[in-house]
KOLTI-770059 format. One line per field, with one value per residue: x, y, z of N, C-alpha, C, O in turn; residue number from 1; residue in one letter. Coordinates in steps of 0.2 Angstrom, whole numbers, plus 5000, padded with zeros to 4 digits. Atoms other than C-alpha are relative to their C-alpha. Layout:
// residues N
n.east <- [X|...]
n.north <- [Y|...]
n.up <- [Z|...]
ca.east <- [X|...]
ca.north <- [Y|...]
ca.up <- [Z|...]
c.east <- [X|...]
c.north <- [Y|...]
c.up <- [Z|...]
o.east <- [X|...]
o.north <- [Y|...]
o.up <- [Z|...]
num <- [NUM|...]
residuo <- [a|...]
END
This chain:
// residues 298
n.east <- [4996|5001|5009|5003|4998|5004|5005|5003|4998|5006|5005|4999|5002|5007|5001|4996|5003|5006|5000|4998|5006|5002|4996|4999|5009|5005|4995|5002|5005|4998|5000|5007|5003|4997|5002|5006|5001|4997|5004|5006|5000|5006|5003|5001|5003|5001|5007|5001|5006|5001|5005|5003|4997|5006|5007|5008|5000|5001|4995|4994|5001|4996|4995|4999|4992|4997|4993|4997|4999|4996|4994|5001|4999|4994|5002|5000|5006|5000|4996|5002|5002|5007|5004|4997|5004|4998|5006|5003|4996|5001|5008|5000|4995|5003|5009|4995|4996|5002|4995|4999|4995|5000|5000|4997|5005|5004|5006|5005|5005|4998|5002|5008|5004|4996|4993|4998|4992|4999|4999|4995|4995|4998|4992|5000|5000|5006|5005|4995|4998|5002|5001|4997|4998|4995|4993|4997|5003|4998|4998|5002|5002|4993|4997|5006|5008|5005|4998|5006|4996|5004|4997|4998|5006|5009|4999|5001|5009|5004|4997|4999|5009|4999|4998|5003|5005|4997|5003|4998|5001|5001|5000|5003|5004|4991|5000|4997|4991|4993|4995|4996|4998|4999|4993|4993|5002|4997|4991|4995|5002|4998|4993|5002|5002|4996|4998|5002|4999|4992|4998|5001|4995|4993|5000|5004|4997|5007|5005|5005|5003|5007|5002|5007|5004|5000|5004|5005|5001|5001|4998|4999|4992|4993|5000|4997|4991|4995|5000|4994|4991|5000|4999|5006|5003|5005|5006|5005|5007|4998|4999|5006|5002|4995|5005|5005|4998|4992|4998|4999|5006|4995|4997|5003|5002|4993|4998|4999|4996|5002|4995|4996|4995|4996|4992|4997|5003|5000|4994|4999|5004|4997|4993|4998|5002|4995|4993|5003|4998|4991|5000|5003|5000|4992|4998|5002|5001|5005|5002|5005|5005|5002|5006|5005|5002|5004|4997|4993|4999|5002]
n.north <- [5007|5005|5001|5004|5007|5005|4999|5002|5004|5004|5002|5007|5004|5004|5003|5006|5008|4999|5006|5008|5000|5002|5006|5006|5001|5004|5005|5006|5002|5006|5008|5002|5002|5005|5008|5004|5003|5009|5005|5003|5007|5002|5008|5005|5004|5008|5003|5004|4999|4993|4997|4993|4997|4995|5000|4998|4990|4996|4996|5003|5010|5007|5001|5006|5001|5007|4999|5001|5010|5001|4998|4994|4995|5002|5004|4994|5000|4994|5004|4996|5004|5002|4996|4990|4999|5004|5001|4995|4999|5006|5000|4995|5002|5004|4997|4995|5001|5008|5008|5005|5001|5004|5001|5009|5002|5000|4999|5001|4997|4993|5004|5002|4993|4997|4998|5005|5002|5004|5007|5001|4999|4993|4999|5005|4994|4997|4997|4992|5001|5007|4999|5003|4998|5005|4997|5003|5002|4996|5001|5002|4996|4993|4995|4998|5000|4994|5002|4997|4999|4994|4998|5007|5001|5002|5007|5005|4999|5005|5007|5003|5000|5005|5007|5002|5002|5006|4997|4994|4995|5000|4995|5002|4996|4999|5005|5006|5001|5001|4994|5005|5005|4996|4997|5005|4999|4991|5003|5005|4998|4995|5000|5003|4994|4996|5005|5001|4997|5003|5004|5000|4993|5001|5005|5000|4999|4998|5002|4992|4998|5001|5000|5002|4995|4997|5005|5000|4995|4998|5007|5001|4999|5002|5006|5000|4998|5005|5003|4999|5000|5006|4999|5001|4993|5000|4999|4995|5003|5006|4999|4995|5004|5000|4993|5001|5007|5001|5004|5007|5004|5003|4995|5001|4993|4998|5004|4996|5003|5002|4999|5006|4999|4998|4995|5004|5001|4991|4998|5007|5001|4995|5001|5004|4995|4994|5004|5001|4994|4997|5006|4996|4994|5001|5003|4999|4990|4999|5001|5004|4994|5002|4995|5003|5006|4997|5000|4998|4995|5001]
n.up <- [5002|4996|4996|5005|5001|4995|5001|5006|4996|4996|5005|5002|4994|4999|5006|5002|4995|5002|5007|4997|4995|5005|5002|4993|4999|5006|5002|4994|5002|5005|4999|4998|5005|5003|4997|5002|5003|5002|4992|5003|4998|5006|4996|5006|4995|5001|4999|4994|4995|5001|4995|5002|4994|5000|5003|5001|5002|5008|5002|4999|4999|5005|4998|4997|4998|5002|5000|5009|5005|4998|5001|5005|4996|4995|4994|4996|4994|4998|4994|4995|4992|4999|5002|5002|5007|5010|5004|5005|5005|5006|5002|5003|5008|5003|5003|5006|5007|5003|5002|4995|4995|5001|4993|4997|4996|5001|4991|5002|4997|5008|5007|5001|5001|5008|4999|5002|5001|4996|5001|5004|4997|5003|5005|5007|5001|5003|4994|4999|4993|4996|4993|4994|4995|4998|5002|5005|5007|5006|5006|5003|5005|5000|4994|5004|4996|4997|4993|4996|4994|4994|4993|4996|4995|5003|5002|4998|4998|5004|4998|4993|5002|5008|4999|4995|5005|5007|5005|5005|4999|4992|4994|4995|4993|4998|4993|5002|5002|4994|5001|4999|5007|5006|5002|5002|5007|5002|5002|5010|5005|5002|5002|5006|5004|5002|5005|5008|5000|5000|5004|5006|5000|4999|5006|5005|5004|5004|4996|5001|4996|5000|4991|5000|4997|5006|5005|4998|4999|5006|5004|5007|5003|4999|5005|5007|5001|4998|5005|5005|4996|5000|5005|5002|5003|4998|5005|4995|4997|4994|4994|4999|4995|4993|4997|4997|4996|4999|4994|5000|4993|4995|4995|4996|4994|4994|4993|4995|4996|4994|4995|5001|4999|4993|5001|5002|5010|5006|5003|5003|5008|5000|5001|5004|5005|5004|5003|5007|5002|5002|5006|5005|5004|5003|5007|5005|4999|4999|4991|4996|4997|4992|5000|4997|4996|4996|4995|5004|4999|4994]
ca.east <- [5250|5251|5232|5229|5240|5231|5214|5217|5226|5212|5198|5209|5208|5190|5188|5198|5189|5172|5179|5185|5169|5158|5171|5171|5151|5149|5164|5154|5138|5144|5150|5134|5126|5138|5136|5116|5119|5128|5119|5103|5094|5082|5070|5069|5053|5049|5034|5027|5013|5007|5000|4988|4994|4977|4963|4948|4955|4948|4963|4976|4969|4979|4993|5001|5020|5031|5046|5060|5068|5080|5097|5095|5093|5109|5109|5108|5102|5091|5098|5089|5088|5072|5056|5065|5051|5060|5042|5035|5049|5047|5028|5032|5047|5037|5019|5035|5044|5032|5046|5045|5056|5065|5071|5082|5068|5053|5037|5022|5013|5022|5019|4999|4999|5007|5025|5026|5045|5044|5046|5058|5076|5085|5101|5092|5091|5073|5067|5074|5083|5084|5076|5089|5094|5108|5125|5139|5130|5139|5150|5137|5129|5146|5146|5130|5115|5100|5104|5087|5093|5077|5079|5084|5072|5056|5064|5068|5050|5043|5054|5051|5030|5035|5043|5031|5015|5022|5013|5019|5008|5002|5005|5003|4996|5010|5004|5009|5026|5041|5051|5064|5064|5061|5079|5089|5080|5085|5104|5108|5098|5106|5123|5115|5108|5123|5132|5122|5126|5145|5147|5138|5148|5164|5161|5152|5157|5138|5129|5113|5106|5088|5083|5066|5059|5062|5054|5039|5037|5039|5038|5036|5050|5062|5058|5057|5075|5082|5075|5083|5098|5097|5096|5076|5065|5049|5031|5022|5005|5011|5019|5003|4995|5008|5002|4985|4991|5007|5005|5002|4997|5015|5017|5016|5008|5021|5022|5020|5035|5027|5042|5051|5065|5077|5090|5102|5095|5093|5111|5118|5105|5112|5131|5129|5118|5132|5144|5132|5131|5149|5150|5137|5141|5162|5157|5143|5143|5126|5117|5109|5091|5093|5082|5069|5072|5060|5073|5090|5090|5080]
ca.north <- [5214|5204|5206|5201|5185|5180|5185|5174|5160|5157|5158|5142|5136|5135|5130|5116|5109|5114|5101|5088|5088|5086|5073|5063|5062|5058|5045|5036|5039|5030|5016|5014|5014|5002|4990|4991|4987|4969|4965|4965|4949|4943|4930|4916|4908|4889|4880|4874|4878|4896|4908|4922|4933|4944|4936|4943|4962|4967|4976|4964|4945|4939|4943|4927|4922|4908|4901|4903|4888|4879|4884|4901|4912|4916|4907|4921|4920|4929|4927|4933|4929|4920|4932|4948|4948|4934|4928|4942|4949|4936|4940|4957|4951|4939|4952|4966|4953|4937|4927|4912|4914|4900|4893|4877|4874|4866|4873|4866|4879|4894|4881|4879|4899|4900|4901|4887|4890|4883|4866|4866|4864|4879|4877|4871|4891|4893|4903|4923|4921|4908|4909|4904|4907|4896|4903|4900|4899|4914|4902|4891|4906|4913|4925|4933|4938|4952|4950|4956|4965|4970|4977|4960|4966|4964|4949|4938|4943|4936|4921|4916|4918|4908|4894|4893|4891|4883|4897|4910|4923|4915|4923|4917|4928|4936|4929|4913|4918|4913|4930|4916|4905|4919|4928|4912|4911|4930|4927|4912|4921|4938|4931|4920|4937|4947|4930|4930|4947|4945|4930|4938|4956|4948|4931|4938|4945|4953|4958|4971|4975|4976|4985|4978|4995|5002|4989|4991|5009|5010|4991|4996|5008|4997|4982|4990|4998|4982|4972|4986|4985|4967|4970|4965|4976|4979|4981|4998|4989|4975|4985|4997|4981|4976|4993|4988|4972|4976|4965|4947|4933|4932|4950|4945|4958|4968|4958|4967|4966|4966|4971|4953|4964|4966|4980|4967|4959|4977|4982|4964|4967|4984|4981|4969|4982|4994|4981|4976|4995|4999|4981|4988|5005|4999|4988|4995|5015|5010|5014|5003|5014|5012|5028|5015|5001|5004|4998|5006|5022|5021]
ca.up <- [4891|4906|4911|4891|4892|4910|4903|4885|4897|4909|4893|4887|4903|4905|4888|4889|4905|4897|4883|4896|4905|4889|4882|4898|4899|4879|4881|4898|4891|4874|4883|4892|4877|4870|4884|4882|4867|4869|4887|4874|4878|4860|4868|4856|4865|4869|4869|4884|4898|4897|4911|4910|4926|4922|4916|4921|4914|4899|4895|4901|4898|4883|4891|4893|4902|4895|4892|4880|4870|4879|4882|4875|4892|4905|4921|4934|4953|4958|4978|4995|5015|5015|5015|5007|4992|4980|4976|4975|4965|4953|4952|4946|4932|4926|4925|4915|4904|4900|4902|4916|4933|4937|4956|4964|4974|4969|4981|4975|4983|4969|4957|4958|4958|4940|4943|4933|4930|4946|4939|4927|4930|4933|4923|4907|4903|4898|4914|4917|4934|4947|4965|4979|4998|4998|5003|4991|4974|4967|4958|4954|4944|4939|4950|4940|4953|4959|4976|4986|5003|5017|5033|5044|5058|5045|5038|5049|5060|5044|5043|5060|5056|5040|5048|5062|5049|5035|5025|5012|5019|5037|5054|5071|5088|5094|5112|5105|5103|5115|5117|5121|5106|5095|5099|5099|5081|5078|5082|5069|5057|5058|5054|5041|5032|5033|5025|5009|5008|5010|4999|4986|4986|4987|4974|4962|4947|4939|4955|4954|4970|4974|4992|4995|5006|4987|4978|4989|4989|4969|4962|4943|4942|4950|4941|4925|4927|4935|4918|4905|4916|4911|4895|4892|4880|4887|4879|4888|4888|4898|4911|4911|4917|4930|4935|4939|4948|4957|4975|4967|4978|4988|4996|5013|5027|5038|5055|5072|5082|5099|5108|5103|5100|5116|5118|5118|5100|5093|5096|5089|5072|5074|5071|5059|5048|5047|5043|5028|5025|5023|5011|5000|4997|4996|4982|4974|4978|4983|5002|5011|5016|5035|5036|5035|5044|5060|5074|5065|5072|5089]
c.east <- [4998|4992|4996|5000|4996|4994|5000|5003|4993|4994|5002|5000|4992|4998|5001|4998|4994|5002|5000|4993|4996|5004|4998|4991|4999|5004|4994|4991|4999|5001|4995|4996|5001|5000|4993|4999|5004|4997|4991|4998|4994|4998|4998|4993|4997|4993|5000|4994|5002|4999|4997|5000|4992|4994|4995|5002|4999|5006|5007|5000|5004|5007|5003|5009|5001|5005|5006|5002|5006|5007|5002|5000|5006|4997|5001|4995|4997|4997|4996|5001|4991|4994|5002|4996|5003|4992|4999|5000|5001|4994|5003|5007|4997|4994|5008|5001|4997|5003|5000|5007|5001|5002|5003|4997|4994|4992|4993|4996|5000|4998|4992|4999|5000|5006|5002|5009|5004|5003|5003|5008|5005|5005|4999|4997|4992|4997|5006|5000|4996|5000|5005|5002|5004|5005|5004|4998|5002|5006|4996|4995|5005|4998|4993|4993|4999|5002|4995|5001|4989|5002|4999|4995|4992|5002|5000|4994|4997|5000|4999|4992|5001|5001|4994|4993|4999|4996|5006|4997|4996|5003|4999|4998|5007|4999|5000|5007|5005|5005|5007|5004|5000|5009|5005|4997|5003|5009|5002|4996|5001|5007|4998|4998|5006|5008|4998|5003|5006|5003|4999|5005|5006|5000|4997|5003|4995|4997|4996|4995|4993|4997|4990|4995|4998|4997|4990|4996|5000|5002|5001|5007|5006|5001|5001|5007|5004|5000|5004|5006|5002|4999|4992|4995|4993|4992|4995|4994|4999|4998|4994|4997|5001|4999|4997|5002|5005|4999|5001|4996|5006|5002|4996|4999|5007|4995|5003|5006|5000|5003|5003|5005|5003|5005|5006|5002|5002|5008|5005|4997|5005|5008|5000|4996|5006|5004|4996|5000|5008|5000|4996|5004|5008|5000|4995|4999|4991|4997|4997|4994|5000|4996|4995|4998|4997|5006|5008|5002|4997|5005]
c.north <- [4994|4998|4994|4992|4996|5000|4994|4991|4995|4999|4993|4995|4998|4997|4992|4995|4999|4992|4992|4998|4996|4994|4994|4998|4997|4992|4996|5001|4996|4995|4996|4998|4992|4993|4996|4997|4990|4999|5000|4994|5001|4993|4998|4993|4993|4999|4995|5005|5009|5001|5005|5004|5003|5000|5003|5006|4997|4999|4993|4992|4996|5000|4993|5000|4993|5003|5001|4993|5001|4999|5007|5006|4998|4996|5008|5002|5004|4998|5007|4997|5000|5007|5006|5000|4998|5000|5007|5003|4998|5001|5008|4999|4997|5003|5004|4997|4994|4995|4996|5001|4993|4997|4992|4999|4996|4999|4998|5004|5008|4995|5000|5009|5003|5002|4993|4999|4997|4992|5000|5002|5006|5002|4999|5007|5001|5006|5006|5002|4994|5001|4997|5003|4998|5005|4998|4998|5006|4996|4994|5004|5004|5004|5004|5000|5007|4997|5006|5002|5001|5000|4992|5003|4998|4993|4993|4997|4994|4994|4995|4999|4996|4991|4997|4998|4999|5004|5006|5006|5000|5005|4995|5008|5002|5000|4995|4997|5003|5003|4996|4997|5006|5006|4995|5000|5005|4999|4996|5003|5007|4999|4997|5005|5001|4994|4999|5007|5000|4996|5004|5006|4997|4995|5000|5005|5007|5002|5007|4999|5003|5002|4999|5009|5004|4997|5002|5008|5005|4994|5002|5006|4996|4995|5000|5003|4993|4997|5004|4999|4992|4998|4995|5006|5000|5004|5005|4996|4996|5004|5005|4995|4998|5006|5001|4995|4998|4996|4992|4994|4999|5007|4998|5008|5000|4996|5005|4997|4998|5001|4991|5004|5003|5004|4997|4997|5008|5002|4996|5002|5008|5001|4997|5001|5003|4995|4997|5008|5001|4995|5002|5006|5000|4996|5000|5006|5000|5001|4997|5008|4998|5002|4996|4997|5001|4999|5002|5006|5003|5004]
c.up <- [5004|5001|4992|5000|5006|4997|4992|5003|5006|4995|4999|5005|5001|4995|5000|5007|4999|4994|5004|5001|4993|4996|5003|5001|4995|5001|5006|4997|4992|5002|5005|4997|4995|5006|5002|4995|4999|5005|4994|4997|4994|5002|4993|5005|4998|5000|5004|5004|4999|5006|5000|5007|5002|4998|5000|4999|4994|4996|5001|4998|4996|5003|5003|5003|4999|4999|4996|4998|5004|4999|4996|5008|5004|5006|5003|5005|5002|5008|5005|5005|4999|5003|5000|4995|4996|4998|4996|4994|4992|4996|4995|4991|4995|4997|4993|4993|4996|5001|5011|5007|5002|5011|5000|5004|4994|5005|4993|5001|4993|4996|4998|4998|4993|4999|4995|4999|5006|5000|4994|5003|4999|4995|4992|4996|4994|5004|5000|5007|5004|5007|5003|5005|5001|5000|4995|4994|4999|4992|4994|4993|4994|5000|4996|5005|5000|5006|5002|5007|5003|5005|5004|5006|4997|4999|5002|5007|4995|4998|5007|4999|4993|5003|5006|4997|4996|4994|5000|5004|5007|5006|5008|5006|5002|5011|5001|5000|5005|4997|5001|4992|4993|5001|4999|4992|4997|4999|4998|4996|4997|4995|4994|4995|4998|4995|4994|4996|4998|4995|4993|4999|4998|4995|4996|4998|4996|5008|5000|5007|5002|5006|4999|5004|4993|4995|5001|4999|4991|4996|4995|4997|5001|4997|4993|4999|5001|4992|4993|5003|4998|4993|4996|4995|5002|4995|5007|5002|5005|5005|5003|5002|5006|5006|5004|5007|5002|5006|4998|5004|5006|5005|5007|5005|5004|5008|5006|5004|5009|5004|5002|5001|5006|4999|4998|4992|4997|5000|4997|4993|4998|4996|4992|4992|4997|4997|4994|4997|4996|4994|4996|4999|4998|4992|4995|4999|5003|5008|5001|5004|5007|5003|5001|5002|5008|5007|5000|5005|5007|5004]
o.east <- [4995|4989|4992|4995|4993|4993|4994|5001|4991|4990|4998|4999|4990|4994|4998|4999|4992|4998|4998|4991|4997|5000|4995|4989|4995|5002|4992|4987|4994|4999|4995|4992|4997|4999|4992|4995|5004|4996|4986|4999|4989|5001|4997|4995|4995|4989|5003|4992|5007|5000|5001|4995|4990|4989|4991|4999|5001|5007|5009|5004|5006|5011|5002|5014|4997|5008|5005|5000|5009|5010|5007|5003|5008|4991|5005|4990|5000|4992|4996|5001|4987|4997|5001|5000|5003|4990|4999|4996|5003|4993|5005|5006|4999|4992|5008|5001|4999|5002|5001|5013|4996|4999|5002|5000|4995|4990|4992|4991|4996|4993|4990|4995|4998|5007|5008|5012|5009|5006|5000|5010|5006|5006|5003|4993|4992|4993|5012|4996|4991|5005|5006|5004|5005|5006|5001|5001|4997|5007|4997|4993|5003|4997|4990|4988|5003|5003|4995|5002|4985|5006|4995|4990|4988|4998|4997|4992|4996|4995|5000|4990|4997|4999|4994|4990|4993|4996|5010|5001|4994|5006|4994|4999|5013|5003|4998|5010|5007|5008|5011|5009|5003|5010|5011|5000|5006|5013|5008|4999|4999|5009|5002|5000|5007|5013|5002|5006|5007|5007|5003|5009|5009|5005|4996|5006|4998|4995|4998|4991|4993|4994|4986|4989|4993|4994|4986|4990|4997|5006|5007|5011|5010|5006|5004|5011|5008|5006|5008|5012|5007|5001|4993|4995|4991|4991|4991|4993|4995|4993|4994|4994|4997|4998|4998|5001|5008|5005|5005|4990|5005|5006|4990|5002|5011|4989|5008|5007|5004|5001|5004|5007|5001|5008|5009|5006|5007|5011|5010|5001|5009|5009|5003|4997|5008|5008|5001|5004|5010|5001|4999|5007|5009|5003|4995|4996|4988|4999|4992|4996|4995|4993|4991|4992|5002|5006|5012|5008|5000|5005]
o.north <- [4989|4992|4990|4988|4991|4994|4994|4986|4989|4994|4988|4989|4992|4993|4987|4989|4993|4987|4987|4994|4990|4989|4988|4992|4992|4987|4990|4995|4992|4990|4990|4993|4988|4987|4990|4992|4985|4993|4996|4992|5004|4988|5001|4988|4991|5002|4989|5009|5012|4996|5009|5003|5001|5005|5004|5010|4993|4994|4991|4988|4990|4995|4991|5003|4988|5008|4998|4987|5006|4996|5008|5011|4993|4995|5012|5005|5009|4995|5013|4991|5004|5011|5010|5004|5001|5004|5009|5004|5000|5000|5007|5001|4999|5002|5003|5000|4992|4989|4999|4998|4989|5000|4987|4995|4998|4995|5000|5002|5011|4997|4999|5011|5008|5006|4990|4994|4995|4989|4997|5007|5008|5008|4998|5006|5003|5009|5006|5006|4991|5003|4992|5009|4999|5010|4994|4993|5008|4998|4993|5001|5009|5006|5004|4996|5011|4991|5012|4997|5004|4996|4989|4998|4995|4988|4989|4991|4988|4990|4989|4993|4995|4986|4991|4994|4999|5001|5009|5011|5005|5010|4991|5014|4999|5002|4993|4992|5009|5002|5000|4998|5005|5009|4996|5004|5004|4999|4997|4999|5010|5002|4998|5003|4999|4996|4996|5006|4999|4998|5003|5005|4999|4997|4995|5009|5012|4996|5013|4994|5008|4998|5003|5010|5008|5001|5002|5008|5010|4993|5002|5005|4995|4995|4996|5000|4991|4997|5001|4998|4991|4992|4992|5011|4994|5009|5002|4994|4996|5004|5007|4997|4997|5006|5005|4997|4993|4993|4988|4994|4996|5006|4999|5013|4996|4995|5007|4991|4995|4999|4988|5003|5009|5004|4999|4998|5010|5004|4999|5001|5008|5004|5000|4999|5002|4997|4994|5009|5002|4998|5003|5006|5003|4997|4997|5008|5005|4996|4997|5013|4995|4999|4998|4996|5003|5004|5001|5006|5008|5005]
o.up <- [5001|5002|4992|5000|5006|4997|4990|5000|5007|4996|4999|5004|5001|4996|4998|5008|5001|4993|5003|4997|4992|4995|5001|5004|4995|4999|5004|4997|4991|5000|5005|4998|4992|5005|5004|4994|4996|5006|4996|4991|4995|5002|4988|5008|4992|5003|5004|5001|4998|5010|4997|5010|5007|4998|4995|5003|4991|4993|4996|4999|4997|5002|5008|5000|5001|5000|4991|5000|5005|4995|4993|5006|5005|5007|5001|5005|5003|5010|5004|5005|4998|5006|5004|4991|4990|4995|4990|4989|4986|4990|4989|4985|4989|4991|4988|4988|4991|5000|5016|5006|5001|5016|4997|5007|4989|5008|4988|4998|4990|4992|4992|4993|4991|4994|4995|4999|5006|5005|4989|5006|4993|4993|4988|4992|4988|5002|5000|5010|5003|5009|5001|5003|5007|4996|4992|4992|4997|4986|4989|4988|4990|4994|5002|5005|4998|5006|5002|5010|4999|5007|5002|5006|5000|5001|5000|5009|4997|4998|5009|5000|4989|5001|5007|5001|4994|4989|5004|5005|5010|5004|5009|5003|5001|5016|5006|4999|5008|4992|5000|4988|4988|4996|4997|4989|4991|4994|4997|4992|4992|4990|4990|4990|4993|4991|4990|4991|4992|4992|4989|4995|4993|4992|4993|5001|4994|5010|5000|5007|4999|5009|4996|5002|4994|4991|4996|4999|4990|4992|4994|4992|4997|4994|4990|4995|4997|4989|4989|5000|5001|4991|4991|4997|5001|4991|5011|5008|5009|5009|5008|5007|5011|5012|5009|5012|5001|5006|5001|5007|5012|5009|5007|5004|5006|5009|5006|5004|5013|5010|5008|5006|5008|4994|4993|4988|4993|4994|4996|4988|4993|4991|4988|4987|4991|4992|4990|4992|4990|4988|4991|4994|4993|4987|4990|4994|5004|5012|4997|5007|5010|5007|5006|5003|5011|5011|5005|5007|5010|5010]
num <- [1|2|3|4|5|6|7|8|9|10|11|12|13|14|15|16|17|18|19|20|21|22|23|24|25|26|27|28|29|30|31|32|33|34|35|36|37|38|39|40|41|42|43|44|45|46|47|48|49|50|51|52|53|54|55|56|57|58|59|60|61|62|63|64|65|66|67|68|69|70|71|72|73|74|75|76|77|78|79|80|81|82|83|84|85|86|87|88|89|90|91|92|93|94|95|96|97|98|99|100|101|102|103|104|105|106|107|108|109|110|111|112|113|114|115|116|117|118|119|120|121|122|123|124|125|126|127|128|129|130|131|132|133|134|135|136|137|138|139|140|141|142|143|144|145|146|147|148|149|150|151|152|153|154|155|156|157|158|159|160|161|162|163|164|165|166|167|168|169|170|171|172|173|174|175|176|177|178|179|180|181|182|183|184|185|186|187|188|189|190|191|192|193|194|195|196|197|198|199|200|201|202|203|204|205|206|207|208|209|210|211|212|213|214|215|216|217|218|219|220|221|222|223|224|225|226|227|228|229|230|231|232|233|234|235|236|237|238|239|240|241|242|243|244|245|246|247|248|249|250|251|252|253|254|255|256|257|258|259|260|261|262|263|264|265|266|267|268|269|270|271|272|273|274|275|276|277|278|279|280|281|282|283|284|285|286|287|288|289|290|291|292|293|294|295|296|297|298]
residuo <- [m|k|e|k|v|l|m|i|t|i|i|v|f|v|l|c|a|l|y|s|v|t|y|n|y|r|y|r|q|l|s|a|d|i|k|q|m|e|r|k|i|e|i|e|w|g|d|w|k|e|n|r|p|w|p|r|d|a|e|c|r|n|f|t|t|r|i|a|r|e|g|t|l|p|l|m|a|l|a|s|f|p|r|s|g|n|t|w|l|r|y|l|i|e|g|a|s|g|l|f|t|g|s|v|y|m|d|k|r|i|y|k|s|g|y|y|g|e|a|r|n|h|t|d|g|t|t|f|l|q|k|t|h|y|k|a|r|p|r|e|f|n|g|r|g|v|l|i|i|r|d|p|f|e|a|i|l|s|f|y|h|f|k|s|t|k|g|h|t|g|s|i|k|p|k|n|i|s|i|d|d|f|e|q|f|a|y|t|r|i|t|r|w|y|e|i|i|e|d|w|l|t|n|g|s|e|v|h|v|v|f|y|e|d|l|v|e|h|p|i|e|v|v|t|h|l|l|r|e|l|g|l|q|l|d|p|k|r|v|e|c|l|r|k|f|t|t|g|k|f|l|g|a|k|h|s|a|n|n|l|y|r|e|d|l|k|s|v|f|r|s|v|i|s|m|a|a|d|k|i|e|t|k|t|g|q|k|l|p|t|h|k|y|e|f|f|s|e]
END
């Protein structure tokens, strides 16, 4: 008799556990579906300049990029430390969505390359995501943003080349780089790299983190996941065209470190990266892909 009662108790316990798991899963799934429905963005197109990103491709040349009607899109930052793939991600976003991205700047070189949203007032509600490198921007964007994070060893070296050549894809010869000058530059910028991450994760209310290294490996998957998470419905044919032309005009080349990072500088960078990794995991649950950082685990 006792064995039968025990068996029934065990069966009831297992059934209750299975019900709880199933209910919780369905509840979470329902919550996710409701959240996605609430976030869904219906685009009201505006009448302004258009860009054809792939004019020479027979299958893709009719796709255009446009603005939305003024005041219809939410303000949301596309934030990053400089040289972290911000402009390239803008190309991928525009390619996948057909919407111009915006910017707090007015870079004529970018504008002339077809990023016409560069010329719009970034607060006018016509562009989808607005580029910024500034600290203390979360409040201006109502705490909403996409934060791109790149290995600072790579980002800061690329930024040094950018500042030295005044060009988005330029580079200077290693023999012309002063190690002392680079170190002074790098020590200042690693603090700035961390501050942007800390500022957004502390003061932002809705922050979506994109790791540059993941974007390089899987550009289509990362950008489509991001845009759907943000409420956009994508045209599969347009996405397939983007898949054929993922690089755009502003995907910079990888620069050689050429022994510019001496051990004491590497040590400082590793400490800051570790602080950032802890912050990111605590706030978002995501792990910084430090295993992809060239000098982190030497």
